[in-house]
C-alpha positions in Angstrom: -5.1 25.0 10.8 -6.4 22.4 8.2 -7.3 23.9 4.9 -5.9 27.4 5.4 -4.9 27.7 1.8 -4.8 25.5 -1.4 -1.5 23.7 -1.8 0.2 22.3 -4.9 2.3 19.3 -3.9 4.9 17.3 -5.9 5.0 13.7 -4.7 7.9 11.3 -5.3 7.8 7.5 -4.7 10.8 5.2 -5.1 10.4 2.7 -2.2 10.3 -0.5 -4.3 10.0 -1.2 -8.0 7.9 1.7 -9.2 9.5 5.0 -10.1 6.7 7.5 -9.6 5.9 11.2 -9.4 2.7 13.2 -9.3 1.3 16.6 -8.7 -1.8 16.9 -6.5 -3.7 20.0 -5.4 -5.5 20.2 -2.1 -8.0 23.0 -1.8 -9.2 25.0 1.2 -12.0 22.5 1.9 -9.7 19.4 1.7 -10.8 18.4 -1.8 -8.2 16.9 -4.1 -7.3 17.2 -7.7 -4.7 14.9 -9.2 -3.1 17.0 -11.9 -0.7 14.2 -12.9 0.3 10.8 -11.7 3.2 9.1 -13.6 4.3 5.6 -12.7 7.0 3.6 -14.4 6.9 -0.1 -13.4 10.1 -2.1 -13.3 8.4 -5.5 -14.0 10.5 -6.1 -17.1 13.8 -5.5 -15.2 12.9 -8.0 -12.5 10.9 -10.6 -14.3 13.8 -12.9 -15.0 14.7 -13.1 -11.3 11.2 -14.0 -10.1 11.1 -11.0 -7.7 12.5 -7.6 -7.0 16.3 -7.2 -7.0 17.1 -4.2 -4.8 20.2 -3.0 -6.6 18.5 -3.2 -10.0 15.6 -1.3 -8.6 17.8 1.5 -7.2 19.7 1.8 -10.5 16.4 2.1 -12.5 15.2 4.8 -10.1 18.5 6.7 -10.7 18.0 6.4 -14.5 14.4 7.3 -14.8 13.3 9.5 -11.8 14.3 12.9 -13.3 12.4 12.1 -16.5 9.3 10.9 -14.5 9.3 14.2 -12.5 9.6 16.2 -15.7 6.7 14.3 -17.3 4.6 14.8 -14.2 5.1 18.6 -14.5 4.3 18.5 -18.2 1.1 16.6 -17.7 0.1 18.9 -14.9 0.9 21.9 -17.1 3.0 23.3 -14.2 6.7 23.9 -13.5 8.6 23.0 -10.4 8.6 26.6 -9.4 4.8 26.4 -9.2 4.7 23.7 -6.4 4.3 24.7 -2.8 6.2 21.8 -1.3 7.9 18.5 -2.2 6.7 15.3 -0.6 8.8 12.1 -0.9 8.7 8.6 0.5 11.4 8.5 3.2 10.6 4.9 4.2 9.8 2.1 4.8 11.1 0.3 1.7 14.2 -0.9 0.0 16.8 1.6 1.3 18.7 2.0 -1.9 15.5 3.1 -3.7 14.3 5.3 -0.9 17.6 7.1 -0.9 17.3 7.9 -4.6 14.0 9.6 -4.2 14.9 11.3 -0.9 18.2 12.7 -2.3 16.4 14.0 -5.4 13.7 15.6 -3.3 16.2 17.2 -1.0 18.1 18.7 -3.9 14.9 20.1 -5.4 13.8 21.5 -2.1 17.1 23.2 -1.6 17.5 24.5 -5.1 13.9 25.8 -5.3 13.7 26.9 -1.7 10.6 24.8 -1.2 9.5 22.9 2.0 10.4 19.2 2.2 7.8 16.7 3.5 9.3 13.3 4.4 6.5 10.8 4.1 5.9 7.4 5.6 5.0 5.1 2.7 2.4 3.4 5.0 0.8 6.7 5.9 0.5 7.5 2.2 -1.5 4.3 1.7 -3.5 5.0 4.9 -4.7 8.5 3.7 -5.4 7.7 0.1 -9.1 7.1 0.8 -9.3 10.7 2.0 -8.1 11.8 -1.4 -10.4 9.6 -3.4 -13.5 9.3 -1.2 -13.1 12.0 1.5 -13.1 9.3 4.2 -13.7 10.9 7.6 -11.7 10.0 10.7 -11.7 7.6 12.4 -11.6 4.5 10.2 -10.2 1.1 10.0 -7.4 0.4 7.5 -6.6 -3.0 6.1 -3.2 -2.7 4.3 -2.4 -5.7 2.2 0.6 -5.5 -0.1 3.9 -7.3 -0.9 5.5 -6.0 2.2 2.7 -5.4 4.7 -0.4 -7.0 6.0 -1.9 -5.2 9.0 -5.0 -3.6 10.5 -4.6 0.0 11.6 -7.0 2.3 13.4 -6.6 5.7 11.6 -7.7 8.4 14.1 -6.2 11.3 12.2 -3.1 12.5 10.2 -0.2 11.0 12.1 -2.4 9.3 14.7 -2.4 5.5 14.2 -2.9 2.5 16.3 -1.8 -0.9 14.9 -4.3 -3.6 15.8 -2.8 -6.5 14.0 0.0 -7.5 11.6 1.7 -10.4 9.9 4.0 -12.5 12.1 5.8 -13.9 9.0 5.0 -13.4 5.3 3.0 -10.5 4.1 0.0 -11.5 2.0 1.4 -10.1 -1.3 4.7 -12.0 -0.6 2.7 -15.2 0.0 1.0 -14.8 -3.4 4.4 -14.2 -5.0 5.9 -17.3 -3.5 3.0 -19.5 -4.5 3.2 -18.1 -8.0 6.9 -18.9 -8.2 6.3 -22.4 -6.8 3.7 -23.0 -9.5 5.8 -21.4 -12.2 3.2 -18.7 -12.9 5.6 -15.7 -13.2 6.0 -12.4 -11.4 4.1 -10.5 -10.0 2.4 -13.3 -8.3 -0.9 -11.8 -7.3 -2.5 -11.3 -10.7 -1.0 -14.6 -12.0 -2.5 -16.7 -9.2 -5.8 -14.9 -9.5 -6.0 -15.5 -13.2 -5.3 -19.2 -13.1 -7.5 -19.7 -10.0 -10.5 -18.7 -12.0 -10.1 -22.1 -13.9 -9.7 -24.1 -10.7 -11.7 -25.9 -8.0 -11.3 -24.0 -4.7 -12.6 -27.0 -2.7 -10.3 -29.6 -4.1 -7.6 -29.0 -1.4 -8.3 -28.0 2.2 -5.4 -25.8 3.0 -4.9 -24.6 6.6 -6.3 -21.2 7.8 -3.5 -20.1 10.1 -4.5 -18.4 13.4 -8.2 -18.5 12.3 -9.5 -19.5 15.8 -7.4 -16.9 17.7 -8.9 -13.7 18.9 -5.9 -11.5 18.0 -5.9 -9.7 14.7 -2.6 -10.9 13.4 -1.9 -12.8 10.2 0.3 -15.8 9.4 0.8 -17.1 5.9 4.0 -19.2 6.2 2.1 -22.4 7.2 -0.3 -22.0 4.3 2.5 -21.4 1.9 4.3 -24.6 3.2 1.1 -26.6 2.8 0.8 -25.5 -0.8 4.4 -26.5 -1.5 3.9 -29.9 0.1 0.8 -30.5 -1.9 2.5 -29.5 -5.1 5.4 -31.8 -4.4 3.1 -34.7 -3.7 1.4 -34.3 -7.1 4.5 -33.6 -9.2 4.6 -33.4 -12.1 1.6 -31.0 -12.0 -1.0 -30.9 -14.7 -2.5 -27.6 -15.7 -5.7 -28.5 -13.7 -3.6 -29.3 -10.7 -2.0 -25.9 -10.9 -5.4 -24.2 -11.2 -6.9 -26.1 -8.4 -4.0 -25.4 -6.0 -4.2 -21.7 -6.9 -7.9 -21.6 -6.4 -7.7 -23.5 -3.1 -4.9 -21.2 -1.8 -6.9 -18.1 -2.8 -10.0 -19.5 -1.0 -8.0 -20.0 2.2 -6.6 -16.5 2.0 -10.0 -15.0 1.4 -11.5 -16.8 4.4 -8.6 -15.7 6.7 -8.9 -12.1 5.6 -12.6 -12.0 5.9 -12.7 -13.5 9.4 -10.0 -11.1 10.6 -11.9 -8.2 9.0 -15.1 -9.2 10.8 -13.2 -9.4 14.1 -11.6 -6.0 13.5 -14.9 -4.3 12.7 -16.5 -5.7 15.8 -13.6 -4.2 17.8 -14.0 -0.9 16.0 -17.7 -0.8 16.9 -17.0 -1.7 20.5 -14.2 0.9 21.0 -15.7 3.7 18.9 -19.5 3.3 19.3 -20.2 6.8 18.1 -18.2 6.5 14.9 -19.6 5.2 11.6 -17.9 1.8 10.9 -15.7 2.2 7.9 -13.2 -0.2 6.4 -10.6 1.1 4.0 -8.5 -1.4 2.0 -5.2 -0.4 0.5 -2.2 -2.1 -1.2 -1.8 -4.1 -4.3 -3.7 -7.2 -3.0 -6.8 -5.0 -2.9 -7.1 -5.7 -6.6 -7.8 -9.4 -6.0 -11.5 -9.8 -6.8 -12.0 -12.9 -4.5 -10.7 -11.0 -1.5 -12.6 -7.8 -2.4 -15.8 -9.8 -2.7 -15.2 -11.5 0.7 -14.6 -8.1 2.3 -17.7 -6.6 0.7 -19.8 -9.4 2.2 -18.2 -8.9 5.6 -19.0 -5.1 5.5 -22.5 -5.8 4.5 -23.0 -8.2 7.4 -21.4 -5.8 9.8 -23.3 -2.7 8.6 -20.0 -1.1 7.7 -18.9 0.9 4.6 -16.1 -0.5 2.5 -13.8 1.9 0.6 -11.3 0.5 -2.0 -9.6 3.3 -3.9 -9.0 2.7 -7.6 -6.3 0.1 -8.1 -3.9 2.6 -9.7 -4.0 4.4 -6.3 -3.8 1.3 -4.2 -0.5 0.2 -5.7 2.6 2.4 -5.2 2.3 5.8 -6.9 3.3 9.4 -6.5 -0.2 10.8 -6.0 -0.7 9.1 -2.6 2.7 10.5 -1.5 1.7 14.0 -2.7 -1.6 13.7 -0.9 -0.1 12.6 2.4 2.3 15.6 2.0 -0.7 17.9 1.4 -2.4 16.7 4.5 0.7 17.3 6.6 1.4 20.6 4.9 -2.0 21.9 5.7 -1.3 21.1 9.4 1.9 23.1 9.3 4.4 20.3 9.1 7.8 20.9 7.5 10.7 18.5 7.6 14.5 19.4 7.8 16.8 18.7 4.9 18.9 16.3 7.0 16.0 13.8 7.4 17.3 10.3 6.9 16.0 7.3 4.9 14.3 4.6 7.0 14.0 1.1 5.7 11.7 0.3 8.7 9.2 2.8 9.9 6.0 1.5 11.7 3.0 3.8 11.6 2.4 3.7 15.3 5.7 5.2 16.4 5.5 8.5 18.4 7.4 10.4 15.7 4.4 10.0 13.3 2.5 12.5 15.5 1.9 15.9 13.9 3.6 18.5 16.2 1.6 21.3 17.7 2.3 24.2 15.5 -0.5 26.5 16.7 
């Protein structure tokens, strides 16, 4: 049933601290056109607290979402009546924010008599490479963000197998905590990367958790603790100390991620010998140049293709939600208006499967 007709999809994203809406068109051949993609970051609201405050995030979504949707329509030169369906993040995420977007989408779907598509935020990240690069199934996904660090085998829309995940902190969370420890500000990822460029990555030999284990899981809490202990031992820190700690931390992370990616690609080639090895990286940490370079080297060595969508589409945005909705819409999926918000929603649950609508 894929690609029976072009579809215009409105996507709404409010799972964390970006209020976003977009309109994406999927044509009969599965090609995409992003007509608009409006994102309002809440960095200013949360900066003073060193991290995202859930209640403030939800309030900001309430204040701005209607205006963001209206702007997305204006930039697309379309009206809400022109869209074929409304896709919205229904989880996972901060439940207050998810509820704001989901309630708005339900109201629009009911008022306009349009289908509702309740989207798993992780699936939206997983399918972005199909929108930007027409990635063919199957492929290996490395999702690295503030809330998630995992390897997922993507076999098709709704068909996912998780191969590894974090057993404690997500990678983006680890960056944020190290940045806070070093008084670098929020968000932590860009701040750590910027100061690390001035540092010596070999000055401190921080641990590489789980590095010698065969499983594809991550652990960053021990690394984060080692950074804290080193910072306390050197206190008060000089500017060079901060740069060297950041650089050494980033080097440890890059090595862990690259070793895990190499192992994951070997498993991919062993279990799917007929498939072209393809690694897709998604999530905000994909913007880190040190990690991106390490992954590019891994893929070159493994004879695999690396796809990293543009950073604006790796971080949270409405276009990825709209595209995931378009993929499901083309397969005949429609969701009921009583669908509930889900603060936790792993990709490999049975309810992610696309029902047989033939």
